[in-house]
C-alpha positions as CSV (number, residue, x, y, z in Angstrom):
1,M,-135.3,-76.3,-52.3
2,K,-131.7,-77.7,-52.4
3,K,-129.6,-78.8,-49.1
4,I,-125.6,-79.5,-49.9
5,T,-123.1,-81.2,-46.8
6,I,-119.9,-79.3,-46.3
7,L,-117.6,-81.7,-46.0
8,K,-114.2,-81.8,-44.1
9,D,-112.5,-79.0,-44.0
10,E,-114.1,-77.5,-47.0
11,Y,-114.3,-73.5,-46.6
12,W,-116.9,-71.5,-49.1
13,W,-117.2,-67.9,-50.3
14,A,-120.0,-66.1,-51.4
15,A,-119.8,-63.3,-54.0
16,D,-121.7,-60.2,-51.7
17,V,-118.2,-58.3,-51.1
18,S,-120.0,-56.5,-48.2
19,M,-120.1,-59.4,-46.2
20,G,-116.5,-60.7,-47.4
21,I,-115.2,-60.4,-43.4
22,H,-117.3,-62.8,-42.3
23,M,-115.7,-65.4,-44.7
24,P,-114.7,-67.8,-45.6
25,F,-117.8,-70.0,-44.0
26,D,-116.8,-73.7,-43.0
27,A,-118.8,-76.6,-41.1
28,K,-119.0,-74.4,-37.9
29,S,-120.3,-71.4,-39.5
30,I,-124.4,-70.0,-38.1
31,I,-125.1,-67.2,-41.2
32,K,-127.3,-66.7,-43.7
33,I,-126.7,-64.8,-47.1
34,D,-129.2,-63.1,-48.8
35,L,-128.1,-62.8,-52.7
36,G,-131.1,-61.2,-53.2
37,G,-131.8,-59.0,-50.6
38,D,-131.8,-55.4,-50.5
39,E,-128.7,-54.5,-47.8
40,S,-125.2,-54.5,-49.4
41,Q,-123.9,-51.2,-51.0
42,N,-122.0,-53.7,-53.2
43,P,-121.7,-55.3,-56.2
44,K,-122.5,-58.9,-55.9
45,N,-122.8,-62.2,-57.7
46,P,-125.7,-65.3,-57.4
47,L,-122.5,-67.2,-56.7
48,L,-121.2,-69.5,-54.4
49,L,-117.3,-70.7,-54.1
50,S,-115.2,-73.9,-52.2
51,S,-112.2,-74.9,-51.4
52,K,-112.9,-78.7,-52.3
53,G,-113.5,-77.1,-55.9
54,R,-117.6,-76.7,-56.1
55,Y,-119.3,-73.9,-57.0
56,V,-123.3,-73.1,-57.0
57,W,-124.8,-70.3,-59.2
58,D,-128.3,-69.6,-60.6
59,E,-129.6,-67.1,-61.9
60,L,-131.8,-65.6,-60.0
61,P,-130.3,-63.9,-56.5
62,F,-130.8,-66.9,-54.1
63,C,-130.4,-67.1,-50.5
64,A,-127.9,-69.8,-48.7
65,D,-128.6,-70.7,-44.9
66,F,-124.3,-71.8,-43.2
67,N,-126.3,-74.1,-40.6
68,C,-124.5,-77.5,-38.4
69,G,-122.7,-78.4,-40.7
70,S,-124.8,-78.2,-44.2
71,I,-126.1,-74.9,-47.0
72,N,-129.9,-75.2,-47.2
73,F,-130.8,-73.0,-50.4
74,D,-134.6,-71.4,-51.0
75,R,-134.1,-73.1,-54.5
76,D,-133.0,-76.4,-56.5
77,V,-129.4,-74.3,-57.1
78,E,-126.9,-75.5,-59.4
79,V,-124.4,-77.5,-57.7
80,C,-120.6,-78.2,-60.1
81,D,-118.1,-80.2,-58.3
82,G,-114.6,-82.0,-59.4
83,Y,-112.7,-78.5,-60.2
84,E,-110.3,-79.1,-57.2
85,N,-110.0,-76.2,-55.1
86,L,-111.1,-72.2,-55.0
87,K,-108.8,-71.2,-58.0
88,G,-110.9,-74.3,-60.0
89,A,-114.0,-73.2,-58.6
90,Y,-113.8,-69.8,-59.4
91,L,-112.6,-70.5,-62.9
92,A,-115.0,-72.8,-63.9
93,A,-117.6,-70.7,-62.8
94,M,-116.2,-67.5,-64.5
95,K,-116.0,-69.5,-68.0
96,E,-119.2,-70.4,-67.6
97,H,-121.4,-67.6,-66.0
98,F,-119.7,-64.0,-66.2
99,H,-116.9,-64.5,-68.9
100,F,-114.8,-61.5,-69.0
101,T,-114.6,-59.5,-72.4
102,G,-110.9,-58.7,-73.2
103,K,-111.0,-55.3,-72.1
104,T,-110.2,-52.9,-69.1
105,P,-111.5,-49.8,-68.1
106,P,-108.1,-47.5,-68.8
107,K,-105.1,-47.6,-68.1
108,E,-104.8,-44.0,-65.3
109,F,-107.0,-45.6,-63.3
110,F,-103.9,-48.7,-62.8
111,L,-101.4,-46.5,-63.3
112,H,-101.4,-43.6,-60.6
113,P,-104.1,-43.0,-57.8
114,Q,-107.1,-41.0,-58.3
115,Y,-108.3,-37.7,-56.2
116,N,-111.6,-37.2,-55.4
117,T,-113.6,-34.3,-54.4
118,W,-115.9,-35.8,-52.1
119,I,-114.4,-35.5,-48.5
120,E,-112.6,-32.2,-49.1
121,L,-115.3,-30.2,-50.0
122,L,-117.9,-31.4,-49.0
123,Y,-121.2,-30.8,-51.4
124,D,-119.6,-26.8,-51.3
125,Q,-118.3,-28.1,-54.5
126,N,-117.2,-24.9,-55.9
127,E,-114.9,-23.5,-59.2
128,K,-112.9,-21.8,-56.9
129,D,-112.0,-24.2,-54.7
130,I,-111.9,-27.3,-57.4
131,I,-108.7,-25.7,-58.8
132,R,-107.5,-25.3,-55.9
133,Y,-106.9,-28.6,-54.8
134,A,-105.6,-29.7,-57.8
135,E,-103.1,-26.9,-57.5
136,S,-102.8,-28.2,-54.2
137,I,-102.3,-31.9,-55.2
138,I,-98.8,-30.4,-57.9
139,E,-98.0,-27.8,-55.3
140,N,-97.3,-30.9,-53.0
141,D,-95.4,-32.8,-55.7
142,F,-98.0,-35.8,-55.6
143,Q,-98.8,-37.0,-59.0
144,S,-101.8,-35.9,-61.2
145,G,-104.4,-38.2,-62.4
146,I,-107.7,-39.1,-62.0
147,L,-110.1,-36.1,-60.6
148,M,-113.6,-36.9,-59.3
149,I,-115.6,-33.8,-58.6
150,Y,-119.0,-35.1,-56.5
151,D,-122.1,-34.1,-55.2
152,G,-122.9,-31.0,-55.8
153,W,-121.4,-29.4,-58.9
154,M,-124.7,-30.4,-60.9
155,N,-128.0,-27.4,-60.3
156,D,-130.5,-30.9,-58.8
157,Y,-130.8,-34.2,-59.0
158,G,-131.9,-34.6,-62.6
159,D,-130.2,-31.3,-63.6
160,W,-127.0,-32.4,-65.0
161,R,-125.5,-29.3,-65.5
162,F,-123.0,-26.6,-63.8
163,S,-124.5,-24.6,-61.2
164,T,-123.8,-20.4,-62.1
165,E,-123.4,-20.1,-58.1
166,K,-120.8,-22.3,-58.0
167,F,-118.7,-22.0,-61.3
168,T,-118.5,-18.4,-62.9
169,D,-116.6,-21.0,-66.2
170,P,-116.9,-24.1,-65.8
171,I,-115.3,-24.9,-69.3
172,G,-112.2,-23.0,-68.3
173,M,-112.2,-25.0,-65.0
174,C,-112.2,-28.1,-67.2
175,K,-110.0,-26.9,-70.1
176,K,-106.9,-25.8,-66.6
177,L,-107.5,-28.9,-64.6
178,K,-106.5,-30.7,-68.1
179,E,-103.7,-28.5,-68.6
180,M,-102.5,-29.6,-65.3
181,G,-102.5,-33.6,-66.0
182,F,-106.0,-34.1,-64.3
183,K,-108.6,-37.2,-66.4
184,I,-112.0,-35.4,-65.0
185,M,-115.4,-37.7,-64.1
186,L,-118.9,-36.0,-62.1
187,W,-120.4,-37.7,-60.0
188,V,-124.3,-38.3,-61.5
189,C,-126.8,-41.0,-59.7
190,P,-130.5,-41.9,-61.6
191,F,-132.6,-39.7,-58.6
192,I,-134.6,-36.8,-59.6
193,S,-135.9,-34.3,-58.0
194,A,-139.6,-34.6,-57.1
195,D,-140.3,-31.0,-57.1
196,S,-138.8,-30.3,-60.3
197,A,-139.4,-29.5,-64.3
198,T,-137.5,-32.9,-64.8
199,F,-139.9,-35.0,-62.8
200,R,-143.0,-33.4,-64.7
201,K,-141.1,-34.6,-67.8
202,L,-140.1,-37.7,-67.5
203,E,-142.8,-38.5,-65.9
204,K,-145.2,-37.1,-68.8
205,E,-143.1,-39.7,-70.9
206,G,-142.8,-42.2,-68.6
207,G,-139.5,-42.6,-67.3
208,L,-139.7,-42.7,-63.9
209,L,-140.0,-46.2,-61.8
210,I,-143.8,-46.7,-60.9
211,A,-144.5,-47.7,-57.4
212,A,-147.5,-50.1,-57.4
213,N,-149.8,-47.9,-56.1
214,G,-149.5,-45.8,-60.0
215,K,-147.6,-43.3,-59.0
216,P,-144.2,-42.5,-59.6
217,A,-141.7,-44.2,-56.5
218,I,-140.4,-41.5,-54.3
219,R,-138.0,-43.0,-52.2
220,C,-135.7,-42.2,-49.7
221,W,-131.6,-42.1,-50.1
222,W,-128.9,-41.0,-48.1
223,N,-129.9,-37.2,-49.6
224,G,-133.5,-36.9,-49.1
225,Y,-136.4,-38.1,-51.5
226,S,-136.4,-38.4,-55.0
227,A,-137.8,-40.1,-57.5
228,V,-136.0,-42.5,-59.9
229,L,-135.4,-43.6,-63.4
230,D,-136.5,-46.7,-64.4
231,M,-133.2,-48.0,-66.0
232,T,-135.4,-50.8,-67.9
233,N,-137.2,-48.4,-69.8
234,P,-135.1,-47.6,-72.9
235,K,-136.4,-43.4,-72.8
236,A,-135.5,-43.0,-69.4
237,C,-131.8,-44.4,-70.8
238,E,-131.6,-42.8,-73.4
239,W,-132.8,-38.8,-71.6
240,F,-130.2,-39.7,-69.1
241,K,-127.4,-40.7,-71.7
242,N,-127.8,-37.6,-74.0
243,Q,-127.5,-35.1,-71.0
244,L,-124.4,-37.1,-70.4
245,D,-123.5,-37.1,-73.5
246,I,-123.8,-32.9,-73.5
247,L,-121.1,-32.6,-70.7
248,V,-118.4,-34.7,-72.4
249,D,-119.2,-32.9,-75.2
250,E,-119.4,-29.1,-73.7
251,Y,-116.7,-30.1,-70.9
252,N,-114.6,-31.5,-72.6
253,V,-115.2,-34.5,-69.0
254,D,-114.0,-37.9,-69.6
255,G,-116.7,-39.7,-67.6
256,F,-118.0,-40.0,-64.6
257,K,-118.6,-41.6,-61.5
258,F,-122.4,-43.6,-61.5
259,D,-123.7,-43.9,-57.7
260,A,-126.6,-45.3,-56.1
261,G,-128.4,-48.1,-57.9
262,D,-128.4,-50.3,-54.5
263,P,-131.2,-52.6,-55.1
264,F,-132.6,-50.8,-51.7
265,M,-134.4,-48.2,-54.1
266,Y,-135.8,-51.0,-55.5
267,R,-139.1,-53.0,-55.1
268,I,-140.6,-55.9,-56.0
269,D,-143.9,-54.6,-56.7
270,D,-142.4,-52.0,-59.1
271,K,-143.8,-51.3,-62.2
272,T,-141.0,-50.7,-64.5
273,Y,-141.4,-50.8,-68.6
274,V,-139.0,-54.4,-68.9
275,P,-140.8,-56.7,-65.8
276,T,-138.4,-57.8,-63.4
277,K,-138.4,-60.8,-61.1
278,T,-136.1,-59.0,-58.4
279,I,-135.4,-55.9,-57.1
280,M,-132.1,-57.2,-58.3
281,D,-132.8,-56.4,-62.0
282,Q,-132.5,-52.7,-61.5
283,T,-129.3,-52.6,-60.1
284,E,-128.5,-55.2,-63.1
285,A,-130.0,-52.5,-65.6
286,Y,-128.0,-49.4,-64.0
287,S,-124.8,-51.3,-64.3
288,R,-125.8,-52.3,-68.5
289,F,-126.2,-48.1,-68.8
290,V,-122.1,-47.8,-66.9
291,M,-120.7,-49.4,-69.4
292,Q,-121.2,-47.3,-71.8
293,Y,-119.3,-44.9,-70.7
294,E,-115.3,-46.1,-71.0
295,Y,-114.3,-44.0,-67.3
296,N,-117.0,-45.3,-64.8
297,E,-117.0,-45.7,-61.3
298,L,-119.7,-48.0,-60.1
299,R,-120.5,-48.9,-56.3
300,A,-123.6,-51.3,-56.5
301,G,-123.7,-54.2,-59.6
302,Y,-125.2,-56.9,-59.8
303,K,-124.0,-59.8,-62.7
304,Y,-121.7,-57.7,-64.6
305,G,-118.7,-59.6,-63.3
306,G,-115.8,-60.1,-66.3
307,T,-116.9,-56.7,-67.6
308,P,-114.5,-53.6,-67.4
309,L,-116.6,-52.0,-64.8
310,V,-114.4,-50.0,-62.2
311,M,-115.9,-51.2,-58.8
312,R,-115.4,-49.4,-55.3
313,L,-116.4,-50.5,-52.2
314,A,-118.4,-49.0,-50.3
315,D,-117.8,-46.0,-47.3
316,K,-115.6,-46.9,-45.0
317,S,-116.1,-45.6,-41.4
318,H,-112.4,-43.4,-40.5
319,S,-111.3,-46.6,-38.0
320,W,-109.9,-49.6,-37.2
321,E,-113.0,-51.6,-36.6
322,N,-116.5,-51.5,-36.7
323,N,-116.9,-50.8,-40.9
324,G,-113.3,-49.6,-41.2
325,L,-109.8,-50.2,-42.2
326,N,-110.5,-54.4,-40.8
327,T,-113.4,-54.6,-43.5
328,L,-110.5,-53.7,-46.5
329,L,-108.6,-56.9,-47.3
330,P,-111.3,-59.7,-46.9
331,N,-114.2,-57.2,-48.7
332,S,-111.7,-56.3,-51.7
333,I,-110.7,-60.2,-52.3
334,I,-114.3,-60.6,-52.7
335,Q,-114.5,-58.4,-54.9
336,G,-111.9,-60.2,-56.9
337,L,-113.1,-63.7,-56.1
338,S,-116.7,-62.3,-57.9
339,G,-115.8,-61.6,-61.0
340,Y,-115.5,-57.4,-60.4
341,A,-111.7,-57.7,-60.7
342,Y,-111.1,-53.7,-61.7
343,H,-111.2,-53.1,-57.6
344,C,-110.8,-49.7,-55.7
345,P,-111.4,-49.7,-52.3
346,D,-113.0,-46.4,-50.3
347,M,-111.1,-43.4,-50.0
348,V,-107.8,-43.4,-48.0
349,G,-109.0,-42.5,-44.4
350,G,-112.4,-43.6,-44.3
351,G,-115.4,-41.8,-47.0
352,E,-118.4,-42.3,-45.1
353,I,-119.6,-38.4,-44.3
354,E,-120.9,-38.7,-41.2
355,N,-118.0,-40.6,-39.3
356,F,-115.9,-38.5,-41.2
357,L,-117.3,-35.3,-39.3
358,E,-117.5,-37.5,-36.5
359,N,-114.1,-37.4,-36.5
360,C,-112.6,-34.8,-38.5
361,H,-110.9,-32.9,-35.8
362,K,-109.7,-35.7,-34.1
363,L,-108.1,-37.7,-37.0
364,D,-105.9,-40.8,-36.0
365,S,-103.3,-40.2,-38.1
366,E,-102.0,-43.8,-37.7
367,L,-104.9,-44.8,-39.1
368,F,-104.4,-42.6,-42.0
369,V,-100.7,-44.0,-42.9
370,R,-102.1,-47.8,-42.6
371,C,-105.3,-47.1,-45.0
372,A,-103.0,-45.9,-47.7
373,Q,-100.7,-49.2,-47.0
374,A,-103.5,-51.1,-47.4
375,S,-104.9,-49.7,-50.7
376,A,-101.1,-49.2,-52.1
377,L,-101.1,-52.4,-54.2
378,M,-104.4,-53.0,-54.2
379,P,-105.7,-52.4,-57.9
380,M,-106.7,-48.7,-57.5
381,M,-105.9,-46.0,-54.6
382,Q,-108.1,-43.3,-53.9
383,I,-107.6,-40.0,-52.2
384,S,-110.1,-37.3,-51.0
385,A,-109.1,-36.0,-47.9
386,S,-105.2,-33.7,-48.9
387,P,-102.5,-35.3,-46.6
388,W,-101.1,-32.9,-47.2
389,H,-104.0,-30.1,-44.8
390,V,-105.6,-33.0,-42.5
391,L,-102.1,-35.1,-41.3
392,D,-98.9,-33.2,-40.0
393,K,-95.7,-33.6,-41.9
394,E,-94.4,-36.8,-41.0
395,Y,-97.6,-38.5,-41.7
396,S,-98.5,-37.1,-45.2
397,D,-94.8,-38.3,-46.4
398,M,-95.5,-41.8,-45.3
399,V,-99.2,-41.4,-47.2
400,K,-97.3,-39.9,-50.0
401,A,-94.3,-42.8,-49.4
402,A,-97.5,-45.4,-49.9
403,M,-98.9,-43.7,-53.4
404,D,-94.9,-43.3,-54.5
405,L,-95.2,-46.9,-53.8
406,H,-98.3,-47.5,-56.6
407,N,-97.1,-45.3,-58.6
408,K,-93.6,-47.3,-58.7
409,F,-96.5,-50.8,-59.4
410,G,-98.5,-49.3,-61.9
411,E,-97.2,-51.1,-64.5
412,T,-97.7,-54.5,-62.9
413,I,-100.9,-53.8,-61.8
414,L,-102.1,-52.3,-65.5
415,N,-100.4,-55.4,-66.8
416,L,-102.2,-57.8,-64.0
417,A,-105.0,-55.5,-65.5
418,E,-104.4,-56.8,-68.6
419,N,-104.2,-60.4,-67.7
420,A,-107.7,-60.5,-65.9
421,A,-109.1,-59.3,-69.7
422,K,-107.6,-62.2,-71.0
423,T,-107.7,-64.9,-68.3
424,G,-110.0,-63.8,-65.7
425,E,-108.2,-63.8,-63.2
426,P,-108.5,-61.7,-60.3
427,I,-105.8,-58.9,-59.6
428,I,-105.6,-59.4,-56.3
429,R,-106.0,-62.7,-55.1
430,H,-107.0,-64.8,-51.7
431,M,-104.3,-66.2,-50.8
432,A,-105.8,-70.2,-50.7
433,Y,-106.5,-69.3,-54.4
434,E,-102.6,-69.7,-55.3
435,F,-101.7,-71.8,-52.3
436,P,-104.4,-74.0,-51.6
437,D,-102.3,-76.8,-49.8
438,C,-101.2,-74.0,-47.5
439,E,-103.8,-74.3,-45.3
440,M,-104.1,-70.7,-46.2
441,E,-108.6,-70.6,-46.4
442,E,-108.5,-68.6,-43.0
443,V,-106.4,-65.8,-44.1
444,S,-107.6,-62.8,-44.6
445,D,-105.5,-60.4,-44.3
446,Q,-103.2,-60.2,-46.5
447,F,-103.3,-61.2,-50.2
448,M,-101.7,-61.8,-53.4
449,L,-100.6,-59.2,-56.0
450,G,-100.3,-61.9,-58.3
451,S,-99.0,-64.8,-59.1
452,D,-96.0,-63.6,-56.9
453,I,-96.3,-60.5,-54.7
454,L,-96.8,-61.0,-51.2
455,V,-99.0,-58.1,-49.1
456,A,-99.6,-58.2,-45.5
457,P,-100.4,-54.6,-44.4
458,V,-100.9,-53.9,-40.8
459,M,-104.4,-53.6,-39.9
460,E,-104.2,-52.7,-36.0
461,K,-103.6,-49.2,-34.4
462,G,-99.7,-49.4,-32.6
463,K,-98.9,-52.3,-34.0
464,R,-95.1,-52.1,-35.3
465,E,-94.9,-56.0,-36.0
466,R,-97.1,-58.1,-37.4
467,Y,-98.0,-62.4,-37.7
468,V,-97.1,-63.3,-41.8
469,K,-98.6,-66.5,-43.4
470,F,-95.8,-67.7,-45.8
471,P,-96.5,-70.3,-48.5
472,R,-94.1,-72.8,-49.1
473,G,-90.8,-71.0,-50.5
474,K,-88.8,-68.1,-50.0
475,W,-89.7,-64.1,-49.9
476,M,-88.1,-61.7,-50.2
477,S,-88.8,-58.4,-48.4
478,E,-88.1,-54.9,-50.0
479,D,-84.7,-54.2,-47.6
480,G,-83.9,-57.7,-49.0
481,M,-84.8,-59.8,-46.0
482,V,-85.4,-63.7,-47.2
483,Y,-88.2,-66.1,-45.1
484,S,-89.2,-68.9,-45.9
485,E,-91.4,-70.2,-42.7
486,S,-93.9,-67.9,-41.1
487,G,-93.8,-65.7,-38.4
488,I,-93.4,-62.1,-36.9
489,V,-92.0,-59.6,-39.2
490,P,-91.2,-55.8,-38.5
491,A,-93.4,-53.3,-39.6
492,P,-92.6,-49.6,-38.4
493,L,-95.6,-47.3,-39.1
494,D,-93.4,-46.0,-42.7
495,R,-93.4,-49.5,-44.4
496,L,-95.9,-51.7,-45.9
497,L,-94.8,-55.3,-46.0
498,Y,-94.8,-56.7,-49.2
499,F,-92.9,-59.5,-49.8
500,K,-90.9,-60.8,-53.5
501,K,-91.4,-65.0,-54.0
502,I,-87.8,-65.7,-55.1
């Protein structure tokens, strides 16, 4: 057990992305952070960071209980001190525990927005509508980019072949998408349908996760009940890679959106090829597998900060609050502080399927626009529901303007990604990271893109202005106005507030 006292005016952040909305923690906070728990659907690192230049690290996931001015740990964790501020603590922890590899994901992830067929087509992924979706992107003068074909394209979970019922010529489809300028990624997961020939093969060869009762583990997930690959087993990984490599070779796809891998899928008493100490070990093994593919996207990860993994936020609701737009900025900022610099927020407008279906006949156009603006100057930007279909032209044009803004800043973002690969510094940064002496610790609704661009999206419905907290110095807005003091700034619906340090 370990206990440390929270210092006067000290703030803490935990490397648990899903909890970003509740940070920072201080001497008044009463909250427990379990970095080994199964609730999170976003990446973690066994790390705490302090505004006073301290950090906590442990090779195993730990539990930290913030209560009455102290932090109580469930084990004797390592506490390192003497790094001045949040930036110093992060850089020290990064260099010691998750040093960056020098490699970035491919430039296409950063230069242009991505497209995702999930909300657009749901489970009805089919050749005709995928081509039509891609054509409509071009017809509406949106920039082509990475196109992710989502869950439903394949025969079954574990049978990673294009469905012959839905796809008459998948090779021709992929060729046509490439000719339109798209990179192609396919949705996959580590689940195996339990009443299939693939299940029987993998059960015989020993590639499945085994439950405590000695039988293949059948786990409940959002699409039903399935067996699970044991990602510590070389045979399972070899089988999975062979399936994916066939898709790369035969269909010329570029990579994969790797879903799942969440800790809720695993149990501490599962029998695995390599004995595991925690449920996070399987999540870590899944991250390691994903690293084999240059074009990747992952949502759940563990102890793989510093690597060229594209990490997307967990699905957000089509909502201003309740796991909606309110969580987008604080959780994104924590992803950077957790060592996962190559960050993609959720799909513009929200990607949580049940919530989106509930709201699809009464979409909030203003929310859609503000979501697009909040994502525009993040490392990556992703669209699914096509604005030209679900919004009136006035609002669709505003979303396009936000996407065009991302294109405009593409080279800047790419340069910051390359800098992250060399230095470990996040692409988007907490205000206190860049300005430790300006009382920015509790500001979570604005962020820095690099060191000299301040981004302040509107996060509340109906607002046409917002309070911006400026650090010392002079800051120029897009329209040439110069600000040197914090205050209210006009923010019409068609405008994202961002400011350049001068």
